[in-house]
C-alpha positions in Angstrom: 0.0 0.0 0.0 1.3 3.5 -0.9 1.5 6.5 1.3 -1.8 8.6 1.4 -1.8 12.0 -0.3 -1.7 14.8 2.3 -3.9 17.8 1.2 -4.1 21.3 2.7 -7.5 20.4 3.9 -6.1 17.5 5.9 -3.4 19.7 7.5 -6.0 22.3 8.5 -8.2 19.6 10.0 -5.2 18.1 11.8 -4.2 21.4 13.4 -7.8 22.0 14.4 -7.9 18.7 16.2 -4.6 19.5 18.0 -6.0 22.8 19.1 -9.2 21.2 20.3 -7.3 18.6 22.3 -5.1 21.3 23.8 -8.2 23.2 24.9 -9.8 20.1 26.2 -6.8 19.3 28.3 -7.3 22.5 30.3 -11.0 21.9 31.0 -12.1 19.6 33.9 -14.5 16.8 33.0 -18.1 17.5 34.0 -21.6 16.6 32.9 -24.8 18.6 32.4 -23.3 21.5 30.4 -25.8 24.3 30.6 -24.9 25.4 27.1 -25.9 22.1 25.6 -29.7 22.3 24.9 -29.8 18.5 24.2 -28.9 17.6 27.8 -29.6 20.5 30.1 -33.3 19.6 30.3 -32.8 16.2 31.8 -34.0 15.9 35.4 -30.7 14.4 36.4 -29.2 17.8 35.5 -31.6 19.7 37.7 -29.6 20.4 40.9 -32.7 21.6 42.7 -33.9 18.0 42.9 -32.7 15.6 45.5 -29.7 13.6 44.5 -31.5 10.3 44.8 -34.2 11.4 42.4 -31.6 12.7 39.9 -29.6 9.5 40.1 -32.8 7.4 39.6 -33.6 9.4 36.5 -30.0 9.1 35.1 -29.8 5.3 35.7 -33.2 4.8 34.1 -31.9 6.3 30.8 -28.9 4.0 30.5 -28.7 0.9 28.3 -27.4 -2.3 29.9 -24.2 -1.9 27.9 -23.7 1.7 29.1 -24.4 0.6 32.7 -21.8 -2.1 32.6 -19.0 0.2 31.3 -19.6 2.5 34.4 -18.7 -0.3 36.8 -14.9 0.1 36.4 -12.5 2.8 37.5 -12.1 4.2 34.0 -15.7 5.0 33.3 -16.2 6.2 29.7 -18.3 9.2 28.6 -21.9 8.8 27.5 -22.2 11.4 24.7 -25.8 11.1 24.0 -26.6 12.1 27.6 -23.8 14.7 28.0 -22.2 12.6 30.7 -18.4 13.0 30.9 -15.8 10.3 31.3 -14.6 9.8 34.9 -11.5 8.2 36.4 -12.2 7.0 39.9 -8.5 6.1 40.7 -6.4 9.0 42.0 -4.2 9.0 45.0 -3.6 11.6 47.7 -2.0 9.8 50.7 0.3 12.7 51.8 -0.1 15.1 48.8 -1.6 15.0 45.4 0.1 11.9 44.0 1.6 11.0 40.6 0.3 7.5 41.1 -3.1 6.2 40.0 -4.7 7.0 36.6 -6.4 10.2 37.1 -3.7 12.8 37.8 -1.4 14.4 35.2 1.4 16.9 36.0 1.9 17.8 32.3 0.1 21.1 32.2 0.4 24.4 34.0 0.7 22.5 37.4 4.0 20.5 37.5 4.1 19.6 41.2 2.1 19.6 44.5 3.0 20.0 48.1 4.4 16.7 49.5 3.8 16.3 53.2 5.6 13.8 55.4 4.8 10.1 54.9 1.9 9.3 57.3 3.9 7.4 59.9 5.9 10.5 60.7 2.8 12.8 60.6 1.2 10.4 63.1 4.0 10.9 65.5 2.9 14.5 66.1 -0.3 13.1 67.8 -1.9 16.3 66.6 -5.4 15.9 65.2 -5.7 19.5 64.1 -2.5 19.3 62.2 -3.7 16.1 60.5 -6.9 17.9 59.5 -5.1 21.0 58.1 -2.8 18.8 56.0 -5.8 17.0 54.6 -7.5 20.3 53.9 -4.5 21.4 52.0 -4.4 18.2 49.9 -8.1 18.5 49.2 -7.7 22.1 48.0 -4.7 21.2 45.9 -6.6 18.3 44.3 -9.5 20.6 43.5 -7.1 23.1 42.0 -5.5 20.4 39.8 -9.0 19.3 38.8 -10.0 22.9 37.9 -6.9 23.2 35.8 -8.0 20.1 33.8 -5.2 17.9 35.1 -7.2 15.6 37.4 -9.8 13.4 35.7 -11.7 12.6 38.9 -12.2 14.0 42.4 -12.0 10.6 44.3 -8.7 10.1 46.1 -8.1 6.7 47.4 -6.7 7.6 50.9 -6.3 7.3 53.8 -4.7 3.9 54.6 -6.0 3.0 58.0 -4.9 -0.5 58.4 -3.1 -0.8 61.8 0.7 -1.3 61.6 0.4 -4.8 63.0 3.8 -6.2 62.0 7.0 -4.2 61.9 8.1 -5.9 58.6 5.1 -4.7 56.6 6.4 -2.6 53.7 3.3 -0.4 53.7 3.3 0.3 57.4 4.9 3.7 56.4 1.5 4.7 54.9 -0.4 4.2 58.1 -0.8 6.3 61.3 0.7 3.5 63.4 -0.3 0.5 65.5 -2.9 1.9 67.8 -6.6 1.5 66.6 -7.8 4.6 68.4 -5.0 6.8 66.9 -5.4 5.3 63.5 -9.2 5.9 63.7 -8.8 9.5 64.8 -6.3 10.2 62.0 -8.8 8.7 59.5 -11.5 11.0 60.8 -9.3 14.1 60.7 -8.1 13.3 57.2 -11.5 12.6 55.8 -13.1 15.7 57.2 -10.2 17.9 56.0 -10.1 16.4 52.5 -13.8 16.3 51.9 -14.3 20.0 53.0 -15.9 19.3 56.3 -15.2 21.3 59.5 -12.7 19.9 62.1 -15.6 19.0 64.4 -17.6 17.5 61.5 -21.2 18.0 60.5 -20.6 21.0 58.2 -20.9 19.5 54.8 -23.7 21.3 53.1 -26.2 18.8 51.8 -23.5 16.2 51.7 -21.5 18.2 49.0 -17.9 17.2 48.8 -14.7 19.2 48.0 -12.9 15.9 47.3 -13.9 12.4 48.1 -11.9 10.3 50.6 -11.6 6.5 50.7 -10.9 4.5 53.8 -8.7 1.5 52.9 -7.9 -1.4 52.9 -11.0 -3.1 54.4 -10.1 -5.3 56.3 -7.1 -7.0 58.0 -4.7 -6.4 55.1 -1.3 -5.7 56.6 1.0 -8.1 54.8 2.1 -7.9 51.2 4.7 -10.7 50.7 6.1 -12.9 53.3 7.6 -16.3 52.7 5.1 -18.0 50.4 2.2 -15.8 51.4 0.9 -13.0 49.2 -1.8 -10.4 49.8 -3.6 -11.6 46.7 -4.3 -15.1 48.1 -3.7 -14.8 51.9 -6.6 -16.0 54.0 -6.3 -14.1 57.3 -7.6 -16.1 60.2 -8.9 -13.4 62.5 -10.5 -14.0 65.9 -13.8 -12.2 66.6 -12.1 -10.6 69.6 -9.3 -9.1 67.5 -11.6 -8.1 64.7 -13.8 -6.2 67.2 -11.1 -4.2 69.1 -8.1 -4.0 66.8 -9.0 -4.4 63.1 -12.5 -2.8 62.8 -12.4 0.3 65.0 -10.4 2.5 62.6 -12.8 1.8 59.7 -15.8 2.3 62.0 -14.6 5.7 63.1 -13.6 6.7 59.5 -17.2 6.0 58.3 -19.3 6.8 61.3 -17.5 9.9 62.5 -15.5 11.0 59.5 -18.4 10.4 57.1 -16.1 9.0 54.5 -17.7 8.8 51.1 -15.9 5.6 50.1 -14.4 2.3 51.4 -12.0 0.1 49.5 -12.3 -3.6 50.1 -8.9 -5.4 50.3 -7.4 -8.3 48.2 -7.2 -10.8 51.0 -9.7 -13.3 52.4 -10.8 -13.1 56.0 -11.8 -16.4 57.5 -12.3 -17.9 54.1 -14.2 -15.1 52.4 -12.7 -12.5 50.1 -13.2 -9.0 51.5 -14.9 -7.8 48.3 -17.3 -10.7 48.3 -18.2 -10.4 52.0 -21.9 -9.2 52.3 -21.6 -9.1 56.1 -18.6 -6.8 55.9 -19.6 -4.5 53.1 -23.4 -4.3 53.4 -24.4 -5.4 56.9 -21.5 -3.7 58.7 -20.2 -0.8 56.6 -23.5 0.3 55.1 -25.9 -1.0 57.7 -24.3 -0.6 61.1 -22.0 2.3 60.3 -24.1 4.1 57.8 -21.7 4.5 54.8 -23.1 7.0 52.3 -20.9 6.5 49.3 -19.3 3.9 47.1 -17.3 0.7 47.7 -14.4 0.1 45.4 -12.3 -3.0 45.0 -8.5 -2.8 45.3 -7.1 -3.1 41.8 -7.9 -6.4 40.2 -9.2 -7.8 43.5 -12.3 -9.1 41.6 -10.3 -10.9 38.9 -8.1 -12.7 41.4 -11.0 -14.3 43.0 -11.2 -16.4 39.9 -7.5 -16.4 38.6 -5.6 -16.7 41.9 -7.9 -17.6 44.9 -10.1 -20.2 43.3 -13.0 -18.7 45.2 -15.0 -18.1 42.0 -15.4 -21.2 39.7 -16.2 -19.0 36.7 -15.4 -15.4 35.9 -19.0 -14.5 36.2 -19.1 -15.9 39.8 -16.7 -13.2 40.8 -19.0 -10.6 39.3 -22.0 -12.0 41.2 -20.2 -12.4 44.5 -18.9 -8.8 44.6 -22.0 -7.0 43.3 -24.3 -8.9 45.6 -21.9 -8.3 48.5 -22.3 -4.6 48.0 -19.2 -3.6 46.0 -19.9 -0.8 43.5 -16.9 -0.3 41.3 -14.1 -2.5 40.2 -10.6 -1.1 39.9 -9.7 -3.2 37.0 -11.5 -4.6 34.0 -13.2 -7.8 35.2 -16.6 -6.3 35.5 -16.3 -4.7 32.1 -15.5 -8.1 30.6 -17.9 -10.4 32.4 -20.9 -8.5 33.8 -22.9 -9.0 30.5 -22.3 -12.8 30.6 -23.1 -12.9 34.3 -26.5 -11.3 33.4 -27.0 -13.8 30.6 -26.2 -16.7 32.8 -28.7 -15.2 35.4 -26.0 -15.1 38.1 -27.0 -11.4 38.7 -29.9 -9.2 37.9 -29.9 -5.8 36.4 -31.1 -4.4 39.7 -27.7 -5.4 41.2 -26.0 -3.2 38.6 -28.4 -0.4 39.3 -27.8 -0.5 43.0 -24.0 0.0 42.4 -24.6 2.8 39.8 -26.8 4.6 42.3 -23.9 4.8 44.8 -21.4 5.8 42.1 -23.4 8.6 40.4 -24.5 9.9 43.9 -20.9 10.6 44.8 -20.2 12.3 41.4 -23.2 14.5 42.0 -22.1 15.3 45.6 -18.8 16.4 44.1 -20.7 18.9 41.9 -19.8 17.2 38.7 -23.4 17.1 37.3 -24.1 20.8 37.8 -22.5 22.3 34.8 -19.0 23.8 34.6 -17.6 23.3 38.2 -15.3 26.3 37.8 -18.4 28.5 38.1 -19.7 26.7 41.1 -18.6 26.0 44.7 -14.9 25.2 44.8 -14.5 26.7 41.3 -12.4 29.5 42.6 -9.7 27.2 44.0 -7.0 28.0 41.5 -3.5 26.8 40.7 -2.2 29.4 43.1 -3.3 27.1 46.0 -0.9 24.4 44.8 2.6 24.7 46.3 1.4 27.8 48.1 3.7 29.3 50.8 1.0 28.4 53.4 1.0 24.7 52.3 4.8 24.4 52.1 5.0 26.0 55.6 2.5 23.4 56.8 4.7 20.6 55.3 7.6 22.0 57.3 5.5 22.2 60.5 4.5 18.6 60.1 8.1 17.4 59.7 9.4 19.6 62.6 6.7 18.3 65.0 6.9 14.7 63.8 10.7 14.0 64.0 11.4 11.9 67.2 14.5 12.3 69.4 15.4 8.8 70.5 18.7 9.5 72.3 20.5 12.5 73.5 23.4 11.5 75.8 24.9 14.3 77.8 22.7 16.8 75.9 24.8 16.5 72.8 22.0 18.0 70.9 21.3 20.7 69.9 24.6 21.6 68.3 25.8 25.2 68.4 25.7 26.9 65.0 28.4 29.4 66.1 30.7 26.8 67.7 30.4 24.0 65.1 33.5 24.5 62.9 33.0 21.6 60.5 30.6 18.8 59.8 30.9 15.4 58.1 27.7 14.0 56.7 27.8 10.4 55.8 25.2 8.1 54.3 24.1 6.7 51.0 20.8 8.7 50.9 22.0 11.9 52.6 22.2 13.7 49.3 19.0 12.2 47.8 15.8 14.2 47.8 13.5 11.6 46.4 13.9 9.3 49.4 12.3 11.9 51.7 8.9 11.4 50.0 8.2 7.8 50.8 5.7 6.0 48.5 2.5 7.1 46.9 4.4 10.4 46.4 3.9 13.2 43.9 6.3 15.7 42.5 7.4 18.1 45.3 7.3 21.8 45.0 11.0 21.9 45.8 13.7 19.3 46.1 16.1 19.7 49.1 18.3 16.9 50.4 19.2 16.4 54.0 22.8 17.4 53.1 21.6 20.7 51.6 19.5 21.4 54.6 22.6 21.1 56.9 24.7 23.2 54.5 22.6 26.2 55.5 24.0 26.0 59.0 27.7 25.0 58.5 29.9 26.2 55.7 32.6 23.6 56.1 30.8 20.3 55.3 32.2 17.2 53.8 30.0 14.5 52.4 30.6 10.8 51.8 27.9 8.2 50.9 29.6 5.5 53.0 27.9 2.9 50.9 27.0 3.0 47.2 23.5 1.8 47.8 21.1 1.8 50.8 21.4 -2.0 51.1 25.1 -1.4 51.8 26.4 -4.7 50.6 29.8 -3.1 50.6 31.0 -0.1 52.5 33.9 2.3 52.1 34.6 2.3 55.8 38.2 3.5 55.7 37.4 6.5 53.5 34.4 7.4 55.7 36.4 7.1 58.9 39.1 9.4 57.5 36.5 12.0 56.7 34.9 11.6 60.2 38.2 12.0 62.0 38.8 15.5 60.5 35.3 16.8 61.3 34.2 18.6 64.4 30.9 16.7 64.4 29.5 13.8 62.4 26.0 13.2 61.2 25.3 9.7 59.9 22.2 9.3 57.8 21.2 5.6 57.7 18.1 3.5 57.4 15.9 2.3 54.6 14.2 3.4 51.3 11.6 2.2 48.9 13.9 -0.5 47.5 13.7 -2.2 51.0 10.1 -1.4 52.2 7.1 -0.6 50.0 3.9 -2.0 48.5 4.5 -5.6 47.4 7.8 -5.7 49.4 7.8 -6.6 53.1 11.1 -6.6 55.0 12.9 -9.8 55.8 14.8 -8.5 58.8 14.6 -5.8 61.4 18.1 -4.5 61.7 19.9 -1.9 59.5 20.6 -3.4 56.1 24.0 -4.8 55.0 27.0 -3.2 56.5 25.3 0.0 57.8 25.8 -1.1 61.4 29.5 -1.8 60.9 29.9 1.5 59.2 28.2 3.5 61.9 30.2 1.7 64.7 33.5 2.3 63.0 32.9 6.0 62.4 31.6 6.4 66.0 34.7 4.8 67.3 37.0 7.1 65.2 35.2 10.4 65.6 36.6 13.0 68.0 33.2 13.6 69.5 30.0 11.5 69.9 28.2 11.2 66.6 24.6 11.8 65.6 22.7 9.0 63.9 19.7 10.0 61.7 17.4 7.1 60.9 15.3 7.5 57.8 12.7 4.7 57.6 9.1 3.9 57.7 9.1 0.7 59.7 11.1 0.4 63.0 14.7 -0.9 63.0 16.6 -2.5 65.8 19.4 -0.1 66.7 20.3 -1.6 70.1 24.0 -1.3 69.1 23.6 2.5 68.8 21.3 2.9 71.8 24.0 1.3 74.0 27.1 2.9 72.3 28.4 5.9 74.3 30.1 7.1 71.1 26.8 7.6 69.5 25.4 10.6 71.4 22.2 11.4 69.5 19.6 9.4 67.5 16.9 11.0 65.5 14.1 9.2 63.6 12.8 11.2 60.7 10.6 8.7 58.9 10.2 9.9 55.3 9.8 13.6 56.2 8.5 15.0 52.9 9.7 18.1 51.1 10.1 20.1 54.3 12.2 17.4 55.9 15.6 18.7 55.2 14.9 22.1 56.7 13.2 20.5 59.7 16.1 18.2 60.5 18.6 21.0 60.3 16.5 23.2 62.5 16.3 20.4 65.1 20.0 19.5 65.0 21.0 23.1 65.5 18.4 24.0 68.0 16.1 26.3 66.1 13.3 23.8 66.8 12.7 21.6 69.9 11.7 18.1 68.9 8.5 16.7 70.4 7.4 13.8 68.3 6.4 10.4 69.9 6.7 7.0 68.3 3.4 5.7 66.9 4.7 2.2 66.8 6.7 -0.2 69.0 10.3 -0.8 67.9 10.9 -4.5 68.2 14.2 -6.4 68.5 15.6 -8.4 65.6 14.4 -11.6 67.2 10.8 -10.7 66.5 11.6 -11.7 63.0 11.0 -15.3 64.2 7.3 -14.6 64.7 5.2 -15.7 61.7 4.0 -12.7 59.9 0.8 -14.5 58.9 -0.2 -15.0 62.5 -3.0 -12.4 62.9 -3.5 -12.9 66.7 -3.1 -9.7 68.6 -3.0 -11.1 72.1 -0.2 -13.2 73.5 -0.5 -16.9 74.1 1.9 -17.4 77.0 1.6 -21.2 77.0 2.9 -21.3 73.4 5.5 -18.5 73.7 3.6 -16.2 71.3 4.3 -12.6 72.5 1.4 -10.8 71.0 1.5 -7.7 68.9 1.6 -3.9 69.4 2.2 -2.1 72.7 -1.3 -3.1 73.8 -0.6 -6.8 74.0 3.1 -7.5 73.2 4.9 -8.9 76.2 8.4 -9.2 74.8 11.5 -6.9 74.9 11.4 -3.6 73.1 14.0 -1.3 71.6 11.7 1.8 72.0 8.2 1.8 73.3 5.1 3.2 71.6 4.8 6.8 72.7 8.5 7.2 73.4 10.2 10.5 72.4 12.6 12.9 74.1 12.9 16.7 74.0 15.5 19.3 74.5 13.6 20.4 77.6 12.1 18.5 80.6 8.4 18.0 80.9 6.8 16.9 84.1 3.2 15.8 84.7 0.8 15.5 87.6 -2.9 14.5 88.1 -4.3 17.9 89.2 -7.8 16.4 89.6 -9.8 13.3 88.7 -13.6 13.5 89.1 -14.1 9.8 90.0 -11.9 7.1 91.5 -14.7 4.4 91.7 -17.1 3.2 89.1 -20.1 1.0 89.7 -21.7 -0.9 86.9 -24.7 -3.1 87.7 -26.0 -5.6 85.2 -29.8 -5.3 85.1 -30.0 -9.0 84.3 -28.2 -9.8 87.5 -25.6 -12.0 85.9 -21.8 -11.5 85.7 -19.8 -13.0 82.9 -16.3 -14.3 83.3 -14.0 -15.4 80.5 -11.2 -16.5 82.8 -10.8 -17.2 86.4 -9.4 -13.9 87.6 -11.4 -11.1 85.9 -15.2 -10.6 86.1 -16.8 -8.3 83.5 -20.0 -6.9 82.2 -21.1 -6.4 78.6 -21.2 -2.7 77.7 -24.6 -3.4 76.0 -26.0 -4.4 79.4 -24.9 -1.2 81.1 -27.3 1.2 79.5 -26.7 4.7 77.9 -27.7 6.7 81.1 -25.2 4.8 83.3 -22.5 5.1 80.7 -23.0 8.9 80.4 -23.0 9.3 84.2 -19.8 7.3 84.5 -17.7 9.9 82.6 -14.5 10.9 84.3 -13.0 14.4 83.9 -9.2 14.1 84.2 -7.1 17.3 84.5 -3.4 16.8 84.0 -0.9 19.4 85.0 2.0 19.9 82.5 5.2 21.8 83.3 8.1 22.7 81.1 11.0 22.6 83.6 13.7 23.2 81.1 15.3 26.1 79.3 13.7 25.8 75.9 10.1 26.3 74.6 8.6 23.3 73.0 5.5 21.6 71.7 4.7 18.0 72.4 1.7 15.6 72.8 0.5 14.6 76.3 -0.5 10.9 76.1 -3.0 9.5 78.6 -3.0 5.7 79.0 -5.1 3.2 81.0 -3.7 0.0 82.5 -5.6 -2.8 84.3 -3.9 -4.3 87.3 -4.5 -7.8 86.0 -1.8 -9.0 83.6 -3.6 -12.0 81.9 -3.3 -12.4 78.1 -6.9 -11.4 77.4 -6.5 -7.9 78.9 -4.5 -5.2 77.2 -1.2 -4.3 79.0 -2.2 -0.7 78.6 -4.3 1.3 76.2 -4.0 4.9 75.0 -7.2 6.7 75.8 -6.4 10.3 75.0 -3.8 12.7 73.5 -3.5 16.4 73.3 -0.7 18.7 72.1 0.6 21.5 74.4 3.0 24.4 73.5 4.9 25.7 76.5 7.5 28.3 77.0 10.5 27.5 79.2 9.4 27.4 82.8 5.7 27.6 82.0 2.9 25.2 83.1 -0.6 24.5 82.0 -3.5 22.1 82.5 -4.8 19.6 79.9 -8.3 18.2 80.4 -9.4 14.7 79.2 -13.0 13.4 79.1 -12.6 9.7 79.9 -15.6 7.7 78.9 -15.5 4.3 80.7 -18.0 2.6 78.3 -15.6 3.4 75.5 -12.1 3.7 77.1 -12.3 1.0 79.8 -13.6 -1.6 77.3 -12.1 -4.6 75.5 -13.6 -7.3 73.3 -14.2 -10.8 74.8 -13.7 -13.9 72.7 -17.2 -13.6 71.2 -16.3 -10.1 70.0 -18.6 -8.5 72.6 -17.3 -5.3 74.3 -17.0 -5.8 78.1 -15.7 -3.8 81.1 -13.6 -5.8 83.4 -13.9 -5.5 87.2 -10.8 -4.5 89.2 -8.3 -1.8 89.7 -7.2 0.4 86.8 -4.5 3.0 86.6 -4.6 6.2 84.6 -1.0 6.8 83.4 0.7 10.0 82.1 4.5 10.1 82.0 5.7 8.4 85.2 2.5 9.3 87.1 -0.4 7.1 87.8 -3.8 7.4 89.4 -6.0 4.5 90.5 -9.6 4.0 89.5 -11.6 1.0 90.8 -14.4 -0.6 88.8 -17.1 -2.7 90.4 -19.5 -4.9 88.4 
């Protein structure tokens, strides 16, 4: 075949198409264009009608084939109805992300503010900060959408699985191991992202700035371990653990946060894939918790029920199982391929599809995407100027500053004096790498600054050496690094992990520093003229017992993956411009914990079998650093100024007491009654004093401990946290409202919440206050 003849008419047409595409790329996708007389008269375009009525009208106009194509993340346009295409999959874990299929940084907006990875943000224990970060992400997402570079306003975040096992590669994405903290983070994030107030309840008619998605529902906290994979893993979860460890973050995210989406996870729980679990998706999430929104599968989670798990015997069985369980949209293509044949084989009914579409189009309408050009509506004035704004970048720096945790400070080595520090050696394979600061699910940062560059702003005479060529440090230039260290006034060692060692689809195989990092650090510490400073960059915890016990290592700082403000934050802390106040949101376990099977989902210890349990609430083994641990450059002291009750009486109206083991009697919370629960509230006023010479901000953590140490009962539980900002020598009071029917409870083996009889202790710092419960 010969080449076609190119005419002038062809060239003109071609240029016109290019100009059209260029114009289209700057326009956000929306439906119900008021300038289109063919579609503006449809009832589903009438925003004065209730959304449910509009959705019913829209769905009634679709053909079966059109309906089916809307059941996947890449939903195509429906031109005859003026309905735009929509991409459900976009990410915004800690900033508008380059991952997913909906976001493009190829237009006027080239970057977005990248906040610290969540595990570090969580260490601030500051709900208001969490909320403000999510607000910023939501605004930037809407700005990117308004600029035509975001093809959907549904961000699949936050990740609110608890950080159950320290080896999990995605633990960095989570707010830590405590269900209450994770739940509160989820609520703050959802409210901020969706445009709600900090206290909640301010979303006008359910309208959304951006849609948040609580994931991964449920008990998915292992990607790859030994021969286990998240795609086929059947998590055997006890009712007890499901009730008081795995479910609470999702319950709070939906009930209190009013999340408009939940993502069902790949794995099975007790033999049933999460995305095919009617009890989980419909009975619990929609029924008990009141989810108003859509349920999405993790990507290809529907297909693997047939291809990997063997749960579905035919491809159509996976379609039927998920739609009938309550899932609405498939990230992937399985429903696009097999829903029609599932209908023909009568495995589903058209009403199953309609139910899902009702939830999907409802969310798109709540986002204002069926009201005409969104740039002329609410949120339409959020412009590109919001992206990478000075305010948002300052917020990223604030989060990094307040999240970084001081783990060791022998003889008050830190902070260093900017005036007296004559030279600095910075050693570490990632010290001059800016990408590592971002963690995973990252976007393009507003500005790239490495840790080395941050320190160069404080000391002119700086020498850098990587120490190892790569983070895995299979070989180290120890002699060269030692020579550099010997000549420096002070040495900062930047060690730890990166995304080649912990990430999605990659769990860790050991808990120490990788390769020869430990040998490198020890050699340099031995040779340096003064105690060295060790900076740990990692999401999951590492066993640094060697550094903790080495007198030549004077300071240890954990910086997580601190985002684009991390370099400035670290330098400010090392040189005393900022006082660190972060607290660890996870337990740091010893290397020996690696012997515990990662697939063992039990939270509680089983002493008779030598199983130590998991997380600070139950783990009874040795720790490197405890949950909630973190030092400061000043000294804080605490006291119980007042506690409104020291005895609580709960009487079961049925007259029976239930005991699950010989030593602790208990009563079911459901038997107590609302009035008794409300009257039992305890007001706890804690005195906080800054007895040092430096102002500082830090979280006050209030724990509860039962005097009985049996395996069933948590060793202690965090029941409240609040941030305080105190000048040197100042003091203040922090008030906690303790609700015994919430905070004094645990689940029994049937998954029922109970209050145990006996003596409890309120704990803050080294102080404790007894409260006795009678049932």
